[in-house]
N, CA, C and O atoms as a GROMACS GRO file, in nm:
protein
  584
    1MET      N    1   0.094  -0.114  -0.001
    1MET     CA    2  -0.009  -0.006   0.006
    1MET      C    3   0.097   0.129   0.000
    1MET      O    4   0.210   0.130   0.050
    2SER      N    5   0.039   0.231  -0.066
    2SER     CA    6   0.104   0.355  -0.071
    2SER      C    7   0.085   0.430   0.065
    2SER      O    8   0.001   0.388   0.145
    3LYS      N    9   0.163   0.539   0.093
    3LYS     CA   10   0.148   0.604   0.213
    3LYS      C   11   0.009   0.675   0.210
    3LYS      O   12  -0.042   0.714   0.315
    4VAL      N   13  -0.051   0.693   0.089
    4VAL     CA   14  -0.194   0.771   0.104
    4VAL      C   15  -0.300   0.683   0.174
    4VAL      O   16  -0.380   0.724   0.258
    5GLU      N   17  -0.290   0.540   0.122
    5GLU     CA   18  -0.379   0.456   0.166
    5GLU      C   19  -0.353   0.411   0.316
    5GLU      O   20  -0.446   0.374   0.387
    6ASP      N   21  -0.224   0.415   0.358
    6ASP     CA   22  -0.194   0.392   0.496
    6ASP      C   23  -0.215   0.495   0.587
    6ASP      O   24  -0.215   0.474   0.708
    7PHE      N   25  -0.236   0.620   0.528
    7PHE     CA   26  -0.235   0.751   0.619
    7PHE      C   27  -0.369   0.750   0.707
    7PHE      O   28  -0.364   0.801   0.819
    8LEU      N   29  -0.485   0.695   0.662
    8LEU     CA   30  -0.608   0.702   0.731
    8LEU      C   31  -0.670   0.573   0.728
    8LEU      O   32  -0.671   0.512   0.621
    9SER      N   33  -0.723   0.522   0.836
    9SER     CA   34  -0.796   0.392   0.838
    9SER      C   35  -0.945   0.432   0.772
    9SER      O   36  -0.975   0.552   0.764
   10VAL      N   37  -1.023   0.346   0.735
   10VAL     CA   38  -1.162   0.367   0.697
   10VAL      C   39  -1.239   0.440   0.808
   10VAL      O   40  -1.321   0.529   0.784
   11GLU      N   41  -1.207   0.397   0.934
   11GLU     CA   42  -1.286   0.466   1.042
   11GLU      C   43  -1.246   0.606   1.054
   11GLU      O   44  -1.333   0.692   1.063
   12GLU      N   45  -1.110   0.638   1.054
   12GLU     CA   46  -1.062   0.770   1.060
   12GLU      C   47  -1.116   0.850   0.942
   12GLU      O   48  -1.151   0.967   0.961
   13GLU      N   49  -1.123   0.800   0.831
   13GLU     CA   50  -1.167   0.874   0.712
   13GLU      C   51  -1.317   0.915   0.746
   13GLU      O   52  -1.359   1.030   0.728
   14GLN      N   53  -1.385   0.825   0.792
   14GLN     CA   54  -1.521   0.848   0.825
   14GLN      C   55  -1.551   0.949   0.924
   14GLN      O   56  -1.653   1.018   0.926
   15GLU      N   57  -1.447   0.953   1.013
   15GLU     CA   58  -1.460   1.063   1.125
   15GLU      C   59  -1.444   1.199   1.061
   15GLU      O   60  -1.512   1.296   1.096
   16ILE      N   61  -1.351   1.205   0.965
   16ILE     CA   62  -1.329   1.336   0.900
   16ILE      C   63  -1.447   1.372   0.796
   16ILE      O   64  -1.479   1.489   0.775
   17VAL      N   65  -1.499   1.278   0.741
   17VAL     CA   66  -1.628   1.319   0.661
   17VAL      C   67  -1.729   1.355   0.750
   17VAL      O   68  -1.797   1.453   0.720
   18ALA      N   69  -1.757   1.289   0.869
   18ALA     CA   70  -1.856   1.331   0.971
   18ALA      C   71  -1.829   1.470   1.017
   18ALA      O   72  -1.923   1.545   1.041
   19ALA      N   73  -1.706   1.510   1.029
   19ALA     CA   74  -1.674   1.637   1.084
   19ALA      C   75  -1.700   1.744   0.972
   19ALA      O   76  -1.729   1.860   1.002
   20ILE      N   77  -1.687   1.700   0.831
   20ILE     CA   78  -1.728   1.794   0.722
   20ILE      C   79  -1.870   1.813   0.723
   20ILE      O   80  -1.916   1.927   0.715
   21ARG      N   81  -1.944   1.713   0.733
   21ARG     CA   82  -2.085   1.726   0.733
   21ARG      C   83  -2.133   1.815   0.861
   21ARG      O   84  -2.216   1.905   0.848
   22THR      N   85  -2.081   1.785   0.969
   22THR     CA   86  -2.106   1.875   1.093
   22THR      C   87  -2.074   2.021   1.057
   22THR      O   88  -2.158   2.111   1.070
   23ALA      N   89  -1.949   2.042   1.011
   23ALA     CA   90  -1.913   2.172   0.987
   23ALA      C   91  -2.003   2.255   0.879
   23ALA      O   92  -2.021   2.376   0.885
   24GLU      N   93  -2.050   2.177   0.790
   24GLU     CA   94  -2.135   2.236   0.678
   24GLU      C   95  -2.281   2.249   0.713
   24GLU      O   96  -2.359   2.307   0.638
   25ARG      N   97  -2.315   2.196   0.826
   25ARG     CA   98  -2.461   2.188   0.861
   25ARG      C   99  -2.517   2.320   0.878
   25ARG      O  100  -2.636   2.338   0.852
   26ASN      N  101  -2.437   2.419   0.923
   26ASN     CA  102  -2.495   2.555   0.945
   26ASN      C  103  -2.444   2.667   0.862
   26ASN      O  104  -2.450   2.784   0.901
   27THR      N  105  -2.391   2.629   0.743
   27THR     CA  106  -2.328   2.717   0.651
   27THR      C  107  -2.344   2.676   0.507
   27THR      O  108  -2.362   2.559   0.474
   28SER      N  109  -2.338   2.782   0.418
   28SER     CA  110  -2.349   2.751   0.276
   28SER      C  111  -2.220   2.713   0.219
   28SER      O  112  -2.207   2.667   0.105
   29GLY      N  113  -2.111   2.738   0.315
   29GLY     CA  114  -1.952   2.703   0.276
   29GLY      C  115  -1.944   2.553   0.245
   29GLY      O  116  -2.020   2.464   0.283
   30GLU      N  117  -1.837   2.546   0.168
   30GLU     CA  118  -1.801   2.394   0.137
   30GLU      C  119  -1.665   2.375   0.180
   30GLU      O  120  -1.580   2.460   0.154
   31ILE      N  121  -1.637   2.261   0.248
   31ILE     CA  122  -1.512   2.214   0.289
   31ILE      C  123  -1.477   2.078   0.214
   31ILE      O  124  -1.560   1.989   0.198
   32ARG      N  125  -1.355   2.073   0.172
   32ARG     CA  126  -1.298   1.944   0.121
   32ARG      C  127  -1.168   1.908   0.186
   32ARG      O  128  -1.098   1.997   0.237
   33VAL      N  129  -1.132   1.784   0.188
   33VAL     CA  130  -1.003   1.747   0.230
   33VAL      C  131  -0.938   1.650   0.108
   33VAL      O  132  -0.987   1.544   0.068
   34HIS      N  133  -0.838   1.702   0.068
   34HIS     CA  134  -0.764   1.614  -0.042
   34HIS      C  135  -0.617   1.563  -0.004
   34HIS      O  136  -0.527   1.640   0.031
   35ILE      N  137  -0.606   1.443  -0.014
   35ILE     CA  138  -0.483   1.375   0.036
   35ILE      C  139  -0.403   1.323  -0.086
   35ILE      O  140  -0.462   1.263  -0.176
   36GLU      N  141  -0.276   1.344  -0.088
   36GLU     CA  142  -0.190   1.285  -0.186
   36GLU      C  143  -0.067   1.236  -0.135
   36GLU      O  144  -0.029   1.284  -0.028
   37LYS      N  145   0.006   1.148  -0.194
   37LYS     CA  146   0.136   1.099  -0.148
   37LYS      C  147   0.242   1.217  -0.154
   37LYS      O  148   0.307   1.247  -0.054
   38HIS      N  149   0.257   1.276  -0.264
   38HIS     CA  150   0.366   1.367  -0.281
   38HIS      C  151   0.330   1.461  -0.391
   38HIS      O  152   0.242   1.438  -0.475
   39THR      N  153   0.404   1.572  -0.386
   39THR     CA  154   0.390   1.662  -0.508
   39THR      C  155   0.520   1.734  -0.535
   39THR      O  156   0.591   1.782  -0.446
   40ASP      N  157   0.544   1.737  -0.654
   40ASP     CA  158   0.674   1.792  -0.718
   40ASP      C  159   0.660   1.969  -0.712
   40ASP      O  160   0.756   2.046  -0.714
   41ALA      N  161   0.542   2.001  -0.705
   41ALA     CA  162   0.533   2.146  -0.723
   41ALA      C  163   0.528   2.207  -0.574
   41ALA      O  164   0.516   2.138  -0.472
   42ASN      N  165   0.536   2.333  -0.576
   42ASN     CA  166   0.523   2.408  -0.461
   42ASN      C  167   0.394   2.363  -0.386
   42ASN      O  168   0.290   2.356  -0.452
   43THR      N  169   0.393   2.334  -0.258
   43THR     CA  170   0.272   2.294  -0.190
   43THR      C  171   0.139   2.388  -0.216
   43THR      O  172   0.030   2.346  -0.254
   44PHE      N  173   0.169   2.512  -0.188
   44PHE     CA  174   0.054   2.586  -0.204
   44PHE      C  175   0.010   2.599  -0.346
   44PHE      O  176  -0.111   2.609  -0.369
   45ASP      N  177   0.106   2.598  -0.450
   45ASP     CA  178   0.047   2.598  -0.596
   45ASP      C  179  -0.020   2.484  -0.616
   45ASP      O  180  -0.119   2.489  -0.688
   46ARG      N  181   0.023   2.353  -0.553
   46ARG     CA  182  -0.043   2.236  -0.594
   46ARG      C  183  -0.188   2.250  -0.510
   46ARG      O  184  -0.290   2.208  -0.565
   47ALA      N  185  -0.196   2.298  -0.401
   47ALA     CA  186  -0.323   2.307  -0.340
   47ALA      C  187  -0.422   2.389  -0.430
   47ALA      O  188  -0.538   2.352  -0.454
   48LEU      N  189  -0.370   2.494  -0.473
   48LEU     CA  190  -0.452   2.586  -0.577
   48LEU      C  191  -0.505   2.508  -0.691
   48LEU      O  192  -0.621   2.519  -0.730
   49GLU      N  193  -0.414   2.426  -0.745
   49GLU     CA  194  -0.443   2.342  -0.860
   49GLU      C  195  -0.558   2.248  -0.820
   49GLU      O  196  -0.656   2.236  -0.895
   50VAL      N  197  -0.549   2.185  -0.708
   50VAL     CA  198  -0.644   2.085  -0.665
   50VAL      C  199  -0.779   2.155  -0.649
   50VAL      O  200  -0.884   2.112  -0.697
   51PHE      N  201  -0.768   2.266  -0.578
   51PHE     CA  202  -0.890   2.352  -0.540
   51PHE      C  203  -0.970   2.382  -0.679
   51PHE      O  204  -1.093   2.377  -0.679
   52HIS      N  205  -0.903   2.410  -0.786
   52HIS     CA  206  -0.969   2.433  -0.922
   52HIS      C  207  -1.009   2.282  -0.989
   52HIS      O  208  -1.117   2.271  -1.048
   53LEU      N  209  -0.928   2.182  -0.977
   53LEU     CA  210  -0.964   2.063  -1.022
   53LEU      C  211  -1.096   2.000  -0.948
   53LEU      O  212  -1.176   1.929  -1.009
   54LEU      N  213  -1.107   2.028  -0.834
   54LEU     CA  214  -1.225   1.989  -0.754
   54LEU      C  215  -1.352   2.077  -0.776
   54LEU      O  216  -1.462   2.047  -0.728
   55LYS      N  217  -1.332   2.178  -0.844
   55LYS     CA  218  -1.431   2.269  -0.886
   55LYS      C  219  -1.476   2.359  -0.749
   55LYS      O  220  -1.589   2.406  -0.738
   56MET      N  221  -1.390   2.372  -0.668
   56MET     CA  222  -1.426   2.437  -0.543
   56MET      C  223  -1.440   2.596  -0.568
   56MET      O  224  -1.502   2.666  -0.488
   57ASP      N  225  -1.383   2.646  -0.676
   57ASP     CA  226  -1.403   2.779  -0.707
   57ASP      C  227  -1.527   2.806  -0.798
   57ASP      O  228  -1.536   2.906  -0.869
   58ASN      N  229  -1.625   2.706  -0.790
   58ASN     CA  230  -1.742   2.726  -0.865
   58ASN      C  231  -1.864   2.734  -0.778
   58ASN      O  232  -1.977   2.727  -0.824
   59THR      N  233  -1.836   2.748  -0.648
   59THR     CA  234  -1.957   2.770  -0.549
   59THR      C  235  -2.015   2.898  -0.577
   59THR      O  236  -1.953   2.991  -0.629
   60LYS      N  237  -2.145   2.902  -0.537
   60LYS     CA  238  -2.218   3.016  -0.564
   60LYS      C  239  -2.175   3.137  -0.491
   60LYS      O  240  -2.181   3.244  -0.551
   61LEU      N  241  -2.132   3.133  -0.365
   61LEU     CA  242  -2.082   3.238  -0.300
   61LEU      C  243  -1.921   3.240  -0.277
   61LEU      O  244  -1.871   3.310  -0.189
   62ARG      N  245  -1.852   3.165  -0.357
   62ARG     CA  246  -1.715   3.158  -0.361
   62ARG      C  247  -1.653   3.130  -0.212
   62ARG      O  248  -1.555   3.191  -0.170
   63ASN      N  249  -1.716   3.040  -0.143
   63ASN     CA  250  -1.685   3.020  -0.005
   63ASN      C  251  -1.630   2.868   0.016
   63ASN      O  252  -1.660   2.806   0.119
   64GLY      N  253  -1.559   2.819  -0.075
   64GLY     CA  254  -1.506   2.685  -0.047
   64GLY      C  255  -1.377   2.691   0.027
   64GLY      O  256  -1.299   2.786   0.012
   65VAL      N  257  -1.354   2.590   0.107
   65VAL     CA  258  -1.214   2.570   0.180
   65VAL      C  259  -1.170   2.432   0.153
   65VAL      O  260  -1.247   2.336   0.153
   66LEU      N  261  -1.032   2.423   0.128
   66LEU     CA  262  -0.958   2.308   0.101
   66LEU      C  263  -0.850   2.287   0.200
   66LEU      O  264  -0.768   2.374   0.228
   67ILE      N  265  -0.855   2.158   0.255
   67ILE     CA  266  -0.739   2.126   0.321
   67ILE      C  267  -0.663   2.017   0.248
   67ILE      O  268  -0.706   1.903   0.234
   68TYR      N  269  -0.552   2.059   0.204
   68TYR     CA  270  -0.473   1.970   0.116
   68TYR      C  271  -0.343   1.925   0.194
   68TYR      O  272  -0.266   2.005   0.246
   69VAL      N  273  -0.328   1.790   0.196
   69VAL     CA  274  -0.220   1.719   0.246
   69VAL      C  275  -0.136   1.648   0.151
   69VAL      O  276  -0.188   1.571   0.070
   70ALA      N  277  -0.003   1.667   0.155
   70ALA     CA  278   0.085   1.581   0.080
   70ALA      C  279   0.158   1.481   0.197
   70ALA      O  280   0.243   1.526   0.275
   71VAL      N  281   0.123   1.368   0.197
   71VAL     CA  282   0.162   1.276   0.308
   71VAL      C  283   0.313   1.255   0.317
   71VAL      O  284   0.376   1.285   0.418
   72ALA      N  285   0.368   1.203   0.209
   72ALA     CA  286   0.525   1.181   0.207
   72ALA      C  287   0.601   1.311   0.238
   72ALA      O  288   0.702   1.307   0.309
   73ASP      N  289   0.556   1.419   0.189
   73ASP     CA  290   0.623   1.547   0.209
   73ASP      C  291   0.607   1.609   0.342
   73ASP      O  292   0.682   1.698   0.380
   74LYS      N  293   0.506   1.561   0.416
   74LYS     CA  294   0.489   1.608   0.533
   74LYS      C  295   0.446   1.754   0.546
   74LYS      O  296   0.482   1.828   0.638
   75THR      N  297   0.362   1.789   0.440
   75THR     CA  298   0.326   1.934   0.418
   75THR      C  299   0.167   1.930   0.401
   75THR      O  300   0.106   1.831   0.361
   76PHE      N  301   0.110   2.050   0.437
   76PHE     CA  302  -0.034   2.068   0.417
   76PHE      C  303  -0.055   2.228   0.402
   76PHE      O  304   0.020   2.314   0.448
   77VAL      N  305  -0.165   2.246   0.332
   77VAL     CA  306  -0.203   2.381   0.300
   77VAL      C  307  -0.361   2.404   0.326
   77VAL      O  308  -0.439   2.316   0.289
   78ILE      N  309  -0.403   2.513   0.385
   78ILE     CA  310  -0.539   2.527   0.397
   78ILE      C  311  -0.565   2.651   0.298
   78ILE      O  312  -0.499   2.754   0.312
   79CYS      N  313  -0.651   2.640   0.209
   79CYS     CA  314  -0.678   2.759   0.122
   79CYS      C  315  -0.846   2.775   0.108
   79CYS      O  316  -0.925   2.681   0.108
   80GLY      N  317  -0.874   2.905   0.097
   80GLY     CA  318  -1.006   2.937   0.074
   80GLY      C  319  -1.026   3.024  -0.048
   80GLY      O  320  -0.940   3.102  -0.088
   81ASP      N  321  -1.151   3.003  -0.108
   81ASP     CA  322  -1.192   3.093  -0.211
   81ASP      C  323  -1.202   3.240  -0.163
   81ASP      O  324  -1.190   3.274  -0.045
   82GLU      N  325  -1.225   3.329  -0.271
   82GLU     CA  326  -1.228   3.461  -0.241
   82GLU      C  327  -1.326   3.527  -0.158
   82GLU      O  328  -1.307   3.634  -0.101
   83GLY      N  329  -1.455   3.443  -0.154
   83GLY     CA  330  -1.565   3.485  -0.082
   83GLY      C  331  -1.522   3.478   0.076
   83GLY      O  332  -1.545   3.568   0.156
   84ILE      N  333  -1.463   3.368   0.104
   84ILE     CA  334  -1.417   3.356   0.252
   84ILE      C  335  -1.294   3.425   0.279
   84ILE      O  336  -1.274   3.472   0.391
   85ASN      N  337  -1.213   3.434   0.188
   85ASN     CA  338  -1.087   3.510   0.221
   85ASN      C  339  -1.110   3.652   0.246
   85ASN      O  340  -1.037   3.717   0.322
   86ASN      N  341  -1.211   3.702   0.183
   86ASN     CA  342  -1.247   3.844   0.194
   86ASN      C  343  -1.307   3.889   0.325
   86ASN      O  344  -1.317   4.008   0.354
   87VAL      N  345  -1.350   3.781   0.409
   87VAL     CA  346  -1.419   3.814   0.536
   87VAL      C  347  -1.355   3.763   0.659
   87VAL      O  348  -1.384   3.813   0.768
   88VAL      N  349  -1.267   3.664   0.648
   88VAL     CA  350  -1.213   3.612   0.771
   88VAL      C  351  -1.106   3.699   0.830
   88VAL      O  352  -1.044   3.774   0.756
   89PRO      N  353  -1.081   3.694   0.956
   89PRO     CA  354  -0.969   3.780   1.018
   89PRO      C  355  -0.847   3.752   0.954
   89PRO      O  356  -0.832   3.638   0.908
   90THR      N  357  -0.752   3.838   0.941
   90THR     CA  358  -0.621   3.818   0.873
   90THR      C  359  -0.542   3.705   0.928
   90THR      O  360  -0.466   3.648   0.850
   91ASP      N  361  -0.550   3.663   1.055
   91ASP     CA  362  -0.488   3.555   1.107
   91ASP      C  363  -0.555   3.417   1.112
   91ASP      O  364  -0.497   3.319   1.160
   92PHE      N  365  -0.673   3.413   1.061
   92PHE     CA  366  -0.753   3.308   1.068
   92PHE      C  367  -0.692   3.180   1.011
   92PHE      O  368  -0.693   3.077   1.077
   93TRP      N  369  -0.639   3.187   0.885
   93TRP     CA  370  -0.572   3.063   0.822
   93TRP      C  371  -0.464   3.016   0.899
   93TRP      O  372  -0.450   2.896   0.921
   94ASN      N  373  -0.375   3.118   0.950
   94ASN     CA  374  -0.246   3.076   1.024
   94ASN      C  375  -0.279   3.010   1.164
   94ASN      O  376  -0.212   2.917   1.209
   95THR      N  377  -0.394   3.066   1.232
   95THR     CA  378  -0.423   3.003   1.350
   95THR      C  379  -0.478   2.857   1.324
   95THR      O  380  -0.438   2.764   1.395
   96THR      N  381  -0.555   2.840   1.236
   96THR     CA  382  -0.617   2.723   1.202
   96THR      C  383  -0.506   2.602   1.162
   96THR      O  384  -0.507   2.485   1.198
   97ARG      N  385  -0.411   2.674   1.075
   97ARG     CA  386  -0.293   2.589   1.029
   97ARG      C  387  -0.208   2.550   1.157
   97ARG      O  388  -0.164   2.436   1.169
   98ASP      N  389  -0.186   2.648   1.251
   98ASP     CA  390  -0.112   2.613   1.370
   98ASP      C  391  -0.181   2.506   1.453
   98ASP      O  392  -0.115   2.415   1.501
   99ALA      N  393  -0.321   2.515   1.472
   99ALA     CA  394  -0.383   2.418   1.553
   99ALA      C  395  -0.366   2.278   1.492
   99ALA      O  396  -0.342   2.182   1.566
  100MET      N  397  -0.378   2.265   1.366
  100MET     CA  398  -0.358   2.151   1.291
  100MET      C  399  -0.227   2.088   1.302
  100MET      O  400  -0.208   1.969   1.326
  101LYS      N  401  -0.128   2.184   1.280
  101LYS     CA  402   0.011   2.144   1.294
  101LYS      C  403   0.046   2.091   1.430
  101LYS      O  404   0.129   2.000   1.436
  102ASN      N  405  -0.010   2.140   1.544
  102ASN     CA  406   0.026   2.104   1.677
  102ASN      C  407  -0.027   1.950   1.680
  102ASN      O  408   0.050   1.864   1.723
  103GLN      N  409  -0.141   1.917   1.639
  103GLN     CA  410  -0.195   1.788   1.639
  103GLN      C  411  -0.101   1.688   1.552
  103GLN      O  412  -0.070   1.576   1.595
  104PHE      N  413  -0.061   1.733   1.438
  104PHE     CA  414   0.015   1.654   1.344
  104PHE      C  415   0.143   1.620   1.400
  104PHE      O  416   0.192   1.509   1.378
  105ARG      N  417   0.208   1.717   1.477
  105ARG     CA  418   0.331   1.691   1.537
  105ARG      C  419   0.323   1.576   1.651
  105ARG      O  420   0.422   1.513   1.689
  106GLN      N  421   0.199   1.558   1.696
  106GLN     CA  422   0.186   1.453   1.816
  106GLN      C  423   0.142   1.332   1.750
  106GLN      O  424   0.109   1.235   1.818
  107GLY      N  425   0.139   1.330   1.608
  107GLY     CA  426   0.090   1.201   1.538
  107GLY      C  427  -0.058   1.187   1.539
  107GLY      O  428  -0.112   1.080   1.509
  108ASN      N  429  -0.119   1.286   1.571
  108ASN     CA  430  -0.283   1.293   1.572
  108ASN      C  431  -0.335   1.359   1.438
  108ASN      O  432  -0.386   1.471   1.431
  109PHE      N  433  -0.312   1.269   1.326
  109PHE     CA  434  -0.340   1.331   1.202
  109PHE      C  435  -0.491   1.353   1.166
  109PHE      O  436  -0.525   1.445   1.092
  110THR      N  437  -0.582   1.262   1.222
  110THR     CA  438  -0.713   1.255   1.222
  110THR      C  439  -0.766   1.373   1.305
  110THR      O  440  -0.844   1.454   1.256
  111LYS      N  441  -0.727   1.380   1.418
  111LYS     CA  442  -0.777   1.487   1.504
  111LYS      C  443  -0.739   1.629   1.462
  111LYS      O  444  -0.814   1.724   1.486
  112GLY      N  445  -0.621   1.641   1.399
  112GLY     CA  446  -0.575   1.761   1.344
  112GLY      C  447  -0.665   1.809   1.221
  112GLY      O  448  -0.697   1.927   1.206
  113MET      N  449  -0.700   1.710   1.139
  113MET     CA  450  -0.784   1.748   1.017
  113MET      C  451  -0.913   1.785   1.065
  113MET      O  452  -0.967   1.887   1.021
  114ILE      N  453  -0.976   1.702   1.165
  114ILE     CA  454  -1.113   1.737   1.207
  114ILE      C  455  -1.100   1.870   1.283
  114ILE      O  456  -1.195   1.948   1.270
  115GLU      N  457  -1.010   1.903   1.350
  115GLU     CA  458  -0.995   2.037   1.406
  115GLU      C  459  -0.997   2.163   1.319
  115GLU      O  460  -1.053   2.270   1.342
  116GLY      N  461  -0.918   2.124   1.205
  116GLY     CA  462  -0.910   2.232   1.077
  116GLY      C  463  -1.051   2.244   1.025
  116GLY      O  464  -1.103   2.354   1.009
  117VAL      N  465  -1.116   2.123   0.997
  117VAL     CA  466  -1.246   2.126   0.930
  117VAL      C  467  -1.348   2.208   1.024
  117VAL      O  468  -1.418   2.297   0.976
  118LEU      N  469  -1.350   2.177   1.142
  118LEU     CA  470  -1.449   2.228   1.240
  118LEU      C  471  -1.423   2.375   1.253
  118LEU      O  472  -1.518   2.452   1.253
  119GLN      N  473  -1.297   2.419   1.264
  119GLN     CA  474  -1.266   2.565   1.270
  119GLN      C  475  -1.300   2.646   1.160
  119GLN      O  476  -1.343   2.761   1.173
  120ALA      N  477  -1.279   2.582   1.037
  120ALA     CA  478  -1.317   2.641   0.906
  120ALA      C  479  -1.469   2.658   0.905
  120ALA      O  480  -1.522   2.759   0.860
  121GLY      N  481  -1.538   2.553   0.956
  121GLY     CA  482  -1.687   2.549   0.948
  121GLY      C  483  -1.742   2.663   1.049
  121GLY      O  484  -1.841   2.729   1.018
  122LEU      N  485  -1.679   2.683   1.161
  122LEU     CA  486  -1.732   2.785   1.253
  122LEU      C  487  -1.717   2.931   1.185
  122LEU      O  488  -1.796   3.023   1.207
  123GLU      N  489  -1.605   2.938   1.101
  123GLU     CA  490  -1.584   3.069   1.052
  123GLU      C  491  -1.682   3.092   0.941
  123GLU      O  492  -1.739   3.199   0.922
  124LEU      N  493  -1.700   2.978   0.862
  124LEU     CA  494  -1.791   2.994   0.742
  124LEU      C  495  -1.917   3.036   0.796
  124LEU      O  496  -1.977   3.133   0.750
  125GLN      N  497  -1.969   2.957   0.908
  125GLN     CA  498  -2.104   2.975   0.953
  125GLN      C  499  -2.134   3.127   1.012
  125GLN      O  500  -2.247   3.175   1.016
  126LYS      N  501  -2.015   3.193   1.056
  126LYS     CA  502  -2.032   3.331   1.103
  126LYS      C  503  -2.067   3.428   0.971
  126LYS      O  504  -2.150   3.519   0.975
  127HIS      N  505  -1.993   3.394   0.861
  127HIS     CA  506  -1.994   3.483   0.749
  127HIS      C  507  -2.100   3.435   0.630
  127HIS      O  508  -2.145   3.516   0.549
  128PHE      N  509  -2.131   3.310   0.630
  128PHE     CA  510  -2.218   3.237   0.542
  128PHE      C  511  -2.312   3.143   0.591
  128PHE      O  512  -2.308   3.024   0.559
  129PRO      N  513  -2.413   3.201   0.681
  129PRO     CA  514  -2.508   3.092   0.746
  129PRO      C  515  -2.592   3.029   0.655
  129PRO      O  516  -2.624   3.084   0.549
  130TRP      N  517  -2.633   2.911   0.690
  130TRP     CA  518  -2.728   2.828   0.600
  130TRP      C  519  -2.846   2.899   0.575
  130TRP      O  520  -2.902   2.957   0.669
  131ASP      N  521  -2.903   2.904   0.438
  131ASP     CA  522  -3.032   2.950   0.424
  131ASP      C  523  -3.112   2.831   0.364
  131ASP      O  524  -3.092   2.790   0.249
  132ALA      N  525  -3.205   2.777   0.449
  132ALA     CA  526  -3.273   2.659   0.405
  132ALA      C  527  -3.351   2.677   0.265
  132ALA      O  528  -3.367   2.580   0.190
  133ASP      N  529  -3.393   2.790   0.237
  133ASP     CA  530  -3.476   2.819   0.127
  133ASP      C  531  -3.386   2.828  -0.012
  133ASP      O  532  -3.442   2.810  -0.119
  134THR      N  533  -3.254   2.854  -0.007
  134THR     CA  534  -3.153   2.877  -0.113
  134THR      C  535  -3.041   2.781  -0.123
  134THR      O  536  -2.997   2.743  -0.231
  135ASP      N  537  -2.997   2.745  -0.010
  135ASP     CA  538  -2.878   2.658  -0.009
  135ASP      C  539  -2.877   2.511  -0.038
  135ASP      O  540  -2.968   2.440   0.005
  136VAL      N  541  -2.792   2.469  -0.098
  136VAL     CA  542  -2.781   2.323  -0.135
  136VAL      C  543  -2.622   2.282  -0.098
  136VAL      O  544  -2.529   2.363  -0.101
  137ASP      N  545  -2.613   2.155  -0.068
  137ASP     CA  546  -2.461   2.106  -0.066
  137ASP      C  547  -2.410   2.095  -0.200
  137ASP      O  548  -2.446   2.005  -0.276
  138GLU      N  549  -2.320   2.193  -0.231
  138GLU     CA  550  -2.270   2.194  -0.384
  138GLU      C  551  -2.166   2.104  -0.408
  138GLU      O  552  -2.137   2.079  -0.525
  139LEU      N  553  -2.095   2.042  -0.302
  139LEU     CA  554  -1.977   1.962  -0.344
  139LEU      C  555  -1.986   1.839  -0.260
  139LEU      O  556  -2.060   1.839  -0.162
  140PRO      N  557  -1.904   1.721  -0.298
  140PRO     CA  558  -1.909   1.605  -0.225
  140PRO      C  559  -1.835   1.634  -0.075
  140PRO      O  560  -1.754   1.725  -0.058
  141ASN      N  561  -1.870   1.554   0.012
  141ASN     CA  562  -1.798   1.550   0.144
  141ASN      C  563  -1.685   1.459   0.153
  141ASN      O  564  -1.604   1.468   0.246
  142GLU      N  565  -1.675   1.365   0.055
  142GLU     CA  566  -1.578   1.259   0.076
  142GLU      C  567  -1.444   1.323   0.051
  142GLU      O  568  -1.423   1.426  -0.013
  143ILE      N  569  -1.348   1.239   0.118
  143ILE     CA  570  -1.199   1.284   0.096
  143ILE      C  571  -1.163   1.235  -0.045
  143ILE      O  572  -1.189   1.122  -0.087
  144SER      N  573  -1.100   1.334  -0.113
  144SER     CA  574  -1.052   1.318  -0.247
  144SER      C  575  -0.891   1.270  -0.233
  144SER      O  576  -0.822   1.299  -0.135
  145ARG      N  577  -0.853   1.208  -0.325
  145ARG     CA  578  -0.719   1.158  -0.331
  145ARG      C  579  -0.646   1.169  -0.465
  145ARG      O  580  -0.705   1.141  -0.570
  146GLY      N  581  -0.515   1.210  -0.464
  146GLY     CA  582  -0.442   1.225  -0.582
  146GLY      C  583  -0.335   1.123  -0.621
  146GLY      O  584  -0.271   1.137  -0.725
   0.00000   0.00000   0.00000
């Protein structure tokens, strides 16, 4: 098995998917997690490429958030679309990254990703609350792999 398949158990993956559903329950925002073994590109550039490949820049309010992880490289990036980037506090992505990094350093990869997903969800909820009359889940909640 590659490092990508070894990275999360089925149960851990389901915990992350459940966190995504919880985070999206009260917001029109969309959160995705993408995991791949390695990237030859700059991690941020690769995350932006994946962001576009997953069509996260096609949401109605431009409020998608991607957590991108390159397992073998031991790197990750959190990136948001312009709608969310325009309204979050300037240090939001850094504090979310730091919370995740602290968990990752302790070997708590699932907990770190869940923490990042839930923090992003709370921030999305503040700025993009769910409207039952107009909102739909625009993107899949499953973890994507490269």
